C-alpha positions in Angstrom: 23.6 116.9 25.5 20.4 118.8 24.1 17.1 118.1 24.8 14.9 119.0 21.7 11.3 120.1 21.2 10.3 119.8 25.2 6.7 120.7 25.5 4.9 122.7 28.1 1.6 122.5 27.8 -1.2 125.5 28.6 -3.8 124.6 31.2 -7.3 125.4 31.6 -9.3 126.0 35.0 -12.9 124.4 34.6 -14.0 126.6 37.7 -11.7 128.8 40.0 -13.7 129.5 43.1 -11.7 131.8 45.6 -12.8 130.4 49.4 -10.5 132.6 52.1 -8.0 134.7 52.0 -4.7 133.6 54.8 -3.1 136.5 56.8 0.0 136.7 54.3 -2.4 138.1 51.8 -2.1 134.7 49.9 -5.9 133.8 48.4 -7.3 130.4 49.5 -8.4 128.4 46.0 -10.4 125.7 45.0 -10.2 124.7 41.0 -10.1 121.6 38.8 -6.8 122.0 36.5 -7.1 120.7 32.9 -3.7 120.3 30.6 -4.6 121.2 26.8 -2.3 120.4 23.9 -1.6 123.9 23.1 2.1 124.3 23.7 5.0 126.3 23.9 8.3 124.2 23.0 11.5 124.8 25.0 15.2 123.2 24.1 18.0 122.3 26.6 22.0 122.4 26.1 24.2 121.6 28.7 26.9 123.9 29.2 30.0 123.4 31.1 30.0 126.5 33.1 27.2 127.2 35.1 25.8 129.8 33.0 22.0 129.8 32.5 21.7 131.4 29.1 18.3 132.5 27.4 18.6 131.9 23.6 14.8 133.8 23.5 13.8 136.9 24.2 10.9 137.6 26.2 9.2 141.2 25.5 8.9 143.3 28.7 10.4 140.2 31.2 13.9 140.5 32.3 16.4 137.4 33.1 15.9 138.0 36.5 12.1 137.9 36.9 12.0 135.2 33.9 10.3 131.9 35.4 12.5 129.8 33.1 15.2 131.2 34.0 14.6 131.1 38.1 13.7 127.4 37.7 16.8 126.2 36.3 18.6 128.7 39.2 16.6 126.8 41.6 17.1 123.3 40.8 21.3 124.5 40.5 21.0 125.3 44.2 19.2 122.6 45.6 21.5 120.2 44.0 24.7 121.9 43.8 25.0 121.7 40.2 27.6 122.8 38.8 26.6 122.8 34.7 24.2 125.1 33.1 22.2 125.4 29.8 21.5 127.3 26.9 17.3 127.3 26.8 15.5 128.3 23.6 12.0 128.8 23.8 9.4 128.8 20.8 6.1 130.6 22.7 2.7 129.7 21.5 0.5 130.5 24.4 -0.6 133.7 25.1 1.7 135.5 27.9 -0.5 136.6 31.1 -3.6 135.2 29.4 -4.9 132.8 32.2 -3.6 129.9 30.9 -0.7 129.3 32.7 2.4 129.6 29.8 4.6 131.0 32.6 4.1 128.2 34.9 4.2 125.7 32.6 7.5 126.9 31.0 9.0 126.9 34.3 7.4 123.4 35.4 9.4 122.3 31.9 12.6 123.6 32.9 12.4 121.6 36.6 11.6 118.3 34.9 14.0 118.7 32.0 17.2 120.0 33.7 16.2 117.2 36.3 17.2 114.5 33.6 19.6 116.6 31.7 21.8 117.2 34.5 21.3 113.9 36.3 19.7 115.1 39.7 17.2 112.4 40.3 15.2 114.5 42.1 11.6 113.1 42.7 8.3 114.7 41.6 7.7 115.7 45.5 11.1 116.9 45.5 10.8 119.1 42.3 7.2 120.0 43.4 8.7 121.5 46.6 10.5 123.5 43.9 8.1 124.7 42.0 5.6 126.5 44.5 8.0 129.1 45.5 8.1 130.1 41.5 4.7 130.6 41.7 1.3 129.0 42.6 0.1 127.5 39.2 4.2 125.6 38.5 3.2 122.5 41.1 0.3 120.7 39.1 2.5 121.2 36.1 4.9 119.1 38.0 2.1 116.9 39.2 1.5 116.2 36.0 -2.2 115.3 35.5 -5.8 116.5 35.9 -6.3 117.9 39.2 -8.5 119.0 42.1 -6.6 121.9 43.4 -6.9 123.8 46.9 -4.8 125.7 49.6 -2.8 128.7 47.4 -2.8 125.7 44.6 -0.2 123.1 46.1 -3.1 120.8 47.4 -3.6 118.5 44.4 -5.8 115.5 44.5 -5.9 113.5 40.7 -9.0 113.7 39.0 -10.1 111.6 35.9 -12.3 113.7 33.2 -14.1 112.7 30.7 -13.2 113.6 26.7 -13.2 116.9 25.9 -11.7 119.4 23.6 -11.9 122.9 23.8 -12.1 126.1 21.7 -9.6 129.1 23.1 -9.8 132.7 22.5 -7.8 135.7 23.4 -10.2 138.8 24.0 -8.5 142.7 23.1 -7.4 143.0 26.2 -4.3 141.9 28.7 -5.1 141.3 32.1 -2.5 141.6 35.5 -3.2 139.0 37.8 -2.4 141.1 40.7 -4.7 143.7 40.1 -7.9 141.0 40.0 -6.4 139.7 43.4 -6.5 143.1 44.9 -10.0 144.1 43.8 -11.9 145.0 46.8 -14.8 143.4 45.7 -13.3 140.1 44.3 -15.2 137.1 45.8 -13.0 135.8 48.4 -15.6 133.6 50.5 -17.1 131.3 48.0 -18.4 128.1 50.0 -16.1 125.3 50.0 -16.9 122.5 47.8 -15.8 118.6 47.7 -14.1 116.6 44.6 -17.4 114.4 44.7 -19.3 117.8 43.9 -17.4 118.6 40.9 -17.2 115.0 39.8 -21.0 114.9 39.6 -21.0 117.6 37.1 -17.7 118.0 35.8 -16.4 120.4 33.0 -19.0 123.1 31.9 -21.7 121.8 34.1 -20.2 122.9 37.5 -19.3 126.2 39.6 -17.9 129.4 38.0 -14.9 131.6 37.8 -15.2 133.9 40.9 -12.5 136.2 39.1 -15.0 136.6 36.2 -17.0 139.8 38.0 -13.7 141.7 38.9 -12.4 141.5 35.2 -15.5 142.3 33.4 -15.9 145.3 35.7 -12.9 146.7 34.7 -12.1 145.3 31.4 -15.9 145.5 29.8 -14.4 144.2 26.2 -14.3 140.9 27.9 -17.7 140.6 29.1 -19.2 142.5 25.7 -16.8 139.3 24.0 -18.6 137.3 26.0 -22.2 137.9 25.6 -21.7 138.3 21.7 -20.4 134.6 21.5 -23.2 133.8 23.4 -25.7 135.6 20.8 -23.7 132.9 18.7 -25.0 130.2 20.9 -20.9 129.9 22.2 -21.0 129.4 26.0 -17.5 130.6 27.4 -15.8 130.4 30.6 -12.5 132.5 31.4 -9.5 130.1 32.3 -7.3 131.5 35.6 -7.7 135.5 35.8 -8.1 135.8 31.8 -8.2 137.4 29.7 -8.0 134.3 27.3 -11.7 132.3 26.9 -12.8 128.8 26.5 -15.4 126.9 25.2 -15.8 123.4 25.3 -17.1 120.3 23.5 -17.2 116.8 23.6 -14.5 116.2 20.2 -11.8 117.8 18.7 -13.8 117.8 15.2 -16.3 119.9 17.0 -14.3 122.4 18.6 -12.4 122.4 15.3 -15.8 122.8 13.8 -16.6 125.9 15.9 -13.5 127.4 15.4 -14.5 127.6 11.6 -17.4 129.6 12.3 -16.4 132.0 14.4 -12.9 132.5 11.6 -15.3 134.9 10.0 -15.6 137.3 13.1 -12.4 137.2 14.5 -11.5 140.5 15.6 -13.3 142.3 13.0 -16.8 141.7 13.5 -19.8 143.3 15.3 -23.3 142.0 15.9 -26.7 143.4 16.7 -29.9 142.2 18.0 -31.3 138.8 18.8 -31.5 138.1 15.2 -27.6 137.3 15.0 -27.2 139.5 12.1 -23.8 141.0 11.4 -23.3 144.5 11.0 -20.4 147.2 11.2 -22.7 149.7 12.0 -25.1 150.3 15.0 -23.4 147.2 17.1 -24.6 146.5 20.3 -21.6 143.7 20.9 -18.2 144.2 19.8 -16.7 140.8 19.6 -12.7 141.9 19.3 -10.9 138.3 20.0 -8.4 136.5 18.7 -8.9 132.9 17.8 -5.7 131.0 19.9 -6.3 127.4 18.8 -9.0 124.3 18.8 -7.1 121.8 21.1 -7.9 118.2 22.9 -8.2 117.8 26.4 -5.3 116.0 28.3 -5.4 114.1 31.6 -1.6 113.7 32.0 1.2 116.5 31.1 3.5 114.9 28.4 6.1 115.0 30.8 4.5 112.5 33.4 7.2 109.6 32.5 10.3 112.3 32.9 10.0 111.8 37.0 10.0 109.2 39.3 7.1 109.3 41.5 
């Protein structure tokens, strides 16, 4: 049996506050997660010999560190499964961009192999397996837009208004560990309630507490944000970056903005408040790659695959 074209959606942190730190070093967060329809796709073919085989390569990621492989082996161990799987992956979500691609791939692996191998685990069971793989993995198994607390495991479903997003990737790669270990990272934001967010959902609420550190360490990201603001496009960073997102009421509006920004992609510089594009005397460097204009989702595409 084989499962083809199984989606693993990206996520956005609509806001991200760091409200404390545990004695074991893990940071305590408050955030709202939203899925978008930018997806990696995976395939799963059952094997009788128990081997977890990668039918893909991830540059710089050995099988022992690959969250997909680790998720498959965690499910095998938890359920005593003797079957294996040949797993394929088409990668569309940028690696290390703050969009949760690796975590989403791991969650989709748990969900799909639970189905393929007939394990019969509940959503709660799969979320328990997901947390040791990474703080973002449980929300993809949870399967709904969520207000998150703790280290990411305390999740409460939220209903969000329709929105679309334009995703951009600045010319930088940001290691998450570097940001969490920075001495000047804000770790004492005031705790908020879910009702605070719901009164001003999406871009109307909060901030990403990691932005200040990321901007200090990677000034090209801050320059990109400032340059986009000069064009009238407000962006926020997702997770620890480097990917940025702008919010729009409809997908057509996001697509229209994508068309406008295409002329600035990778090459353009801009100077002055007059917003004239110039290759000389630049004030802002707009180094970025457009990823996609995409719709916001309120449910994971595989939510119905798991018993509640």
